[in-house]
N, C-alpha and C positions, 0 to 999 in steps of 0.2 A: 592544291591540297588545302583542306579546310583548317582554319585556325584551331589550335588545341584549346580545349575548354579546361579552365582551372577547376580541379575537383575540390568542392567545398560544400559544406552544409549551411543552411540558413541559421541565423542567430536564434538560439532558443530551441533548436532541434539537435539531435545527437545520433551518431552512429554508435552502436553497442558492439564492442569487440568480443571475441569468444569467451575470454576469461570472465568478463563482467556478465555476459549473457548467461553463461553456465551458472554463475552464482545467483543471478536473478531467477533463473528457472528453478533452482533448488529451493529458494525462498517461496516461490509461487506454489510449488508442490506442497510444501509444509502448510501454507495457508489453505489450500484446497482441502487438505486432510482435516484441518481444524473445522472449516466450514461444514464439511460433510458429517463430521462427528457430532455436530450440533443440529443436524437435520436440515441443512440448507442445500438446495439443489441448484445446479448451474443453469443459467439462461444466457442468451446473447441477444443484443439489439444492434441495428445498423449504426455505423459510424456517422452516416449522414442522415439528418432528419429534415423535414419541412421546417423552415425558419420559424413559423408560427408556433410550432410545438415547443421550441426552446426559448424564444424571446419573451422577456418579461417574467421569467420564472425565478431567476436568481437575483435580480436587481439590476439597476441601471449600469453598474460597473461591469457585471457579467455580460450584459448585452453589448457593451463597447468592445469586449474581448472576443466576441464570436467571430470565427472564420466563416463569413457568409458570402454566398455567391449565387448567381443565376445559372441554373443547369440548362441542358440542351432543350428541355421542354418548357423553357421560360418560367420555371418555378423558382421561387426564392427558397434556397436550402442552406443548411449550415452544418458544420462539424459539431458533434456533441461536445459540450464543455464539462459535463460530468456524466455519471451513470444513473443518477437518481431521477432526473427529469425524464429520460427515456424509460425508466422503470415505471413511472407514473402513467405515461402513455401506454406502455405495455400492459399493465394490469387493467386499465380501462378498456383497452381494445380486446383483451383475451379473458375478461373476467368470467365468462361462461365456461371456459375450459380449465379454469384454475380452481384449486381447493383452498379455501381461506380458513384460518390464517395461512398466508402464503409466505414461505421462507425461500429466499433465493440468494445466490451469490453470482457475481459477474466480475470478470477480469478483462479489461480492455483499454485501449488507448483513448485518451481524450485530448482536446486541443483548446488552448486559451491564448489569445493574442495579448499577453501581458508583458511587462518588462522583465527580461530574463535576469535572474540572480542566482547565487549559489543555492542549489537545491530547488530552484524554481525554473521549470522549462515551459516551453510553449506546447510541446507534445510530451505526454507522460502516461504512465500506466496507473489506472485506479483499480483497486481490489476491494469490491464492495460486498457487504452482506446486509440484507434487509428483511424485516418482518412486517408484512403488510396485512391489514385487516384486524389488528388487535390494538387495544389501548390499555392503559393502566400500568402500575409499577412493575409488574412481572415482565411485561414485554420490553420495557426500557432497560430493566436490570439484565435481561437475557442478552441484549446487545452488548452491554458493558462486560459481562462475563465472557462472552465470545471474543470480544476485543482483547481482554486480558490474556485469554488462552492463546490468541494468535501471536501476541508478542512473546509469550513464553516459548512457543514452538519455533519462532524465528531465531531465538537465542542470540539476540543482538545487544544484550546488556539490559540494564534497568530502564524500563519505560514506565512513566507515570501517566495515568489517565486523569485528566482534569475535567470536572463535570460541573455544569450549572443548569439552570432552568430558565428559559426565556420568559416565562410568566412572572418570575421574580423581578426581572428587569422591567417588564411591562408594568408591574405593580409599583415599582419605584418611580418610574416616569409618570404614572397616573397620579401619584402623590406630589411629585416635585414639579411637574410641568404639564398640567392637564391640557388636553387638546393638541399637544405636540405629537406629530407622527413619530413613532419610535424607531423606524428602520434606520434613518440616518444617524441617530444617536447611537444605536447599537453597533453600527459599523465602525463608528469612531471609538467606542469603548473597547471594541475587540482589538484595537491597536495598542492598548495600554502596555502589554507585555513587551512589545517591540520598541515603542517610542517613549515610554515613560509618562508619568502623570502630568507633568507640565505641558508637554506637547499635546496630549489628549485634552487637557483643560482648554487650550486655545482652540482646538478643533470643535469642541463641544459648543463653544460660543458661536462659531460659524454655523453650526447645525441648529442654532436657535435656542440653546439652553442658557438661561440667565446665570451669571457668575455664582450666585448663592446656591442655585439648584445644581450646577456642575460640581461645586465643592461638596455638597451633600451626597451626590451620586458617587463621586470618587471615594468619599469616606465610607459609604455603605458597602462598596464593592472592593475595598482593600483586602488583600490576603489576610486571613486570620491565623491565630496561633494553633488552632485545631479545627477539624471539620465541625465538631459540636459547637465550638465558640462562634464559628462563622455562620452556621445555621441559626444560632440564637440571635446574633446581630442582625441578620437579614430578616428574621421573623419580626424583630422590633421595628426595623426600618419600613416594612410593608404593612404594618398593622393598620387596619382600616380599609385596605384594598383587598377585595375578595379574590381577585385573580392572583395577586402577589402572595397572599396567604396560602392559596391552593398550591402554588408553585413550590413554596418552602416545604409544605407537608409532603408533597409528592417526591421531592428530591430526597428528603429524609427517608422515606419508605424505600425508594430505589436503592439508596446507599445501604440500608440495612439488608436488603436481599442480596446485593452483590457480595457483601461481607459474609453472609450466610453461605454463599457458594464457595467460600474458601479463598477469595481474592484478598491478598494481604491489605491491611488498612493503609499501609504506606503507599500502595500502588494507586489507590483511589483518593483523589483530593478534590474537595469542594472549592472551586475557584470562581468567585462572582464576576471576574472580568471576562470570562469566556462567553462570547455572544454569538460567534460565527457570522460571517458577513452575508450569507445568502438569505434572501427574504423569505424563503419557504419554510424555515424552521419555526415551530410553534411551541415546543416544550423543552424537554431535556436536550442539551447540547454538550458536546464533548470534544476534547482534543487530546492527542497523545504526544508526550515529549520524551525524547531520548535524553536521559539525564547526563550522559557523558558528553553530549554536545547540544545544549539547548539553543545555541545560536543558529542552528540549521532550521529552526522553526518547527511547526507541528509535523510529526511523522504519521499522523492519522487523525481522523476527525469524524464527526457524525452528529446525529440528533434526530429529533422527532419532527415529522412533517404531516400534520393531520389533514391539510386542505389541498395538497398538491394535486392529487388525482381528481379532485373535484373540478379542475379546469377542463377535464376531458369526459366526465361522466356524471350523471346524477346520483350514482351509487356512492355512498360514503366509504372510502377506502383509506383509512388512516395508516401511516407507516412510521417506522423508526429503523435507522440503519447506521452503519459505520463504514469507513473507508480506510484502508491501510496504505500508507504512502511508500510503496516499495522503492521507487526511484530516488526519493529524498533520503530514505534509509541507506541506500547504496552510496550516495554521495557522502553521507556522514561517516559510514564505516570506512570508506576509502581514506578519508581525511584522518580518522582516528588511527588508522594503520600506517600512517605516514606516506600515503600515496602508493603503497605496495599493492593493496587490494588482493583480489584472488589471483592465484598463480597458475592454476590448471587451465590450459587452453584447449583441452580435449576432454570429452566425456569418457573416453576409454581409460582403463586402468593399466593395460598391457600393450606394449608394442612387440609384435613378432617381426623381426628383421628380415629383410629380403636377402636370399643367398647372393653372394657376390658374383661378379661376372666370371664365367667359366664353370660354374656349378652345374651339375647334371639337371635335366628337367624335373626329375622326381623330387629334387630338393624343394623347389618352389611348390610343387603339388603337396608335399608333406606340410609345409607351412600353412597353406590354405586349409588343409584338413584339420590341423591342430586348432587353427583360429575358430573354425566352426564348432569344434568340440568344446572349446572353452566357452564360447558364446552360449551354447546349449546348456552349459552348467551355470549360466547367469553371470559370467565374467565378461566385462566390456573390453573388447579387443580391437585394435587396428593393426593392419599390416602395412609395412613400408612398400610403396608401389614400384620402386626402381632398384636395380642392382648397383647401388652406390657403395662406396667404401664403408666398412663397418663403423669406423670412427664418426663418419658423417651421420650415419643413422642413429648412433647413440647420442650425438649432439642434438639431433632432432627430438629424440625421446625426452631428453632433459629439458629442452626449451618448451615442449608441450606440457610439461608438468606430470608426465606419466610416472607410475610407481615402479614398474618392472619392465625390463626388456628381455626377451627370450630369443635365443639364436640357435639355429640348427648347425651342428658341427659337420665337417666333411665326412666323418664316419657314421653319420646318422644319429648320433647322440645329441643331447641338447644341453645348453647351459643358460641359467637365468641370473640376472643382475638386478639387485634392488638399487635404484638410482639414488635414493636419499643416503644410504649407508655405504654404497659400493660393495656390499657383500654379494658373493656369487655362490651359485649352487650348481653342481654337476648332476645332470638328470639323464639316466641311460636310455629312456624310451618315452613315448608319448604318454603312457599311463602314469609314469613317474611325474611328468610335467603337470598333468591334470591333478594328481594327488597333492603335489606341492602347492599348487594354486588354491585348491580347496582348503588346505591346512592354513594358508595365510588368511583366508576369509573367516575361519572359525574363531 
């Protein structure tokens, strides 16, 4: 006999049990509704791409995290690490079939071989919305308005959108450290919220920034008393840098449009420390923070990437997009709820119990007929599949988190029980059952 294999998952990967999967599916449906309401259409791309499509697009760190392998055709391939780089390949490959500006959303698994932490997995779902083929404040503001609407629809509590502009940071570095490649510095600066100013100051020195320049950079990018004050300080700090001045003006215009769309001022924060670690960002960058649990890290992010598609085509296809971190949100919500999380293990609302042993055949047929009648009325129903004792079936319904259990009596009448309140209702016939269920839904 073969040795028994210990059932286990790889570190950084997860099984998703029904209660959590149902909750995630509900959140994903809400997101899709928001994306579609803003004119974004779904697309899908392969999980596996040629390695050359993905490598070098997000930076050295991202390349190290790729799950890369040689396939049966001796090709170097890799699992996608995000949905943005495959989108750039997609629009370059299918540009003749698309209408620009092109709005798309995509929901799918991505893989990163990084060190697992709370809320940080090696396989997780990204939910992206992108606008490709448009530049200017209106395009960037549209994504932020969409992002704000998404978190409102998810109903997970207060979420703050923290926004910055890469050109502001580039302008600061142009003044403070001419000739220094900005990418390494920006990746370090992006850690300020997690590691603190002192740790970042040390890393900035390693990245090649002189102590005086590092101090000036940290001072210029410190959180401000208000968005207006922060923008004024940044404007003064980049004065003389054309790219930096353009970044400040653009960010101010984007903020004005987002507020005009009705997004509350407290939801949108100008945060000069937001840099985003991926190399392909060129303009506005953003992160979403769940205010009830900032320690979980960003629960969404995004930004502008004007040059990414240029790696695959001569056509200029600038883009801007956002990603909602559903899996990280679920981790945060479960912790906020004390580990209880979602309780429903079934998508059904009603259990129709199985007639107990010894019941006539027509009893089970009546149960099946009623189940289909209720489903036709839009009520989600499951039937118990075996003639177990009634108490065992009720225990099952309770553990599944169902709202109602309905049982056929020996005389052909029915009774219903609301599991949360233990209230019961005698129902003389099938029509009465259907009417009672319709009334509960009204």
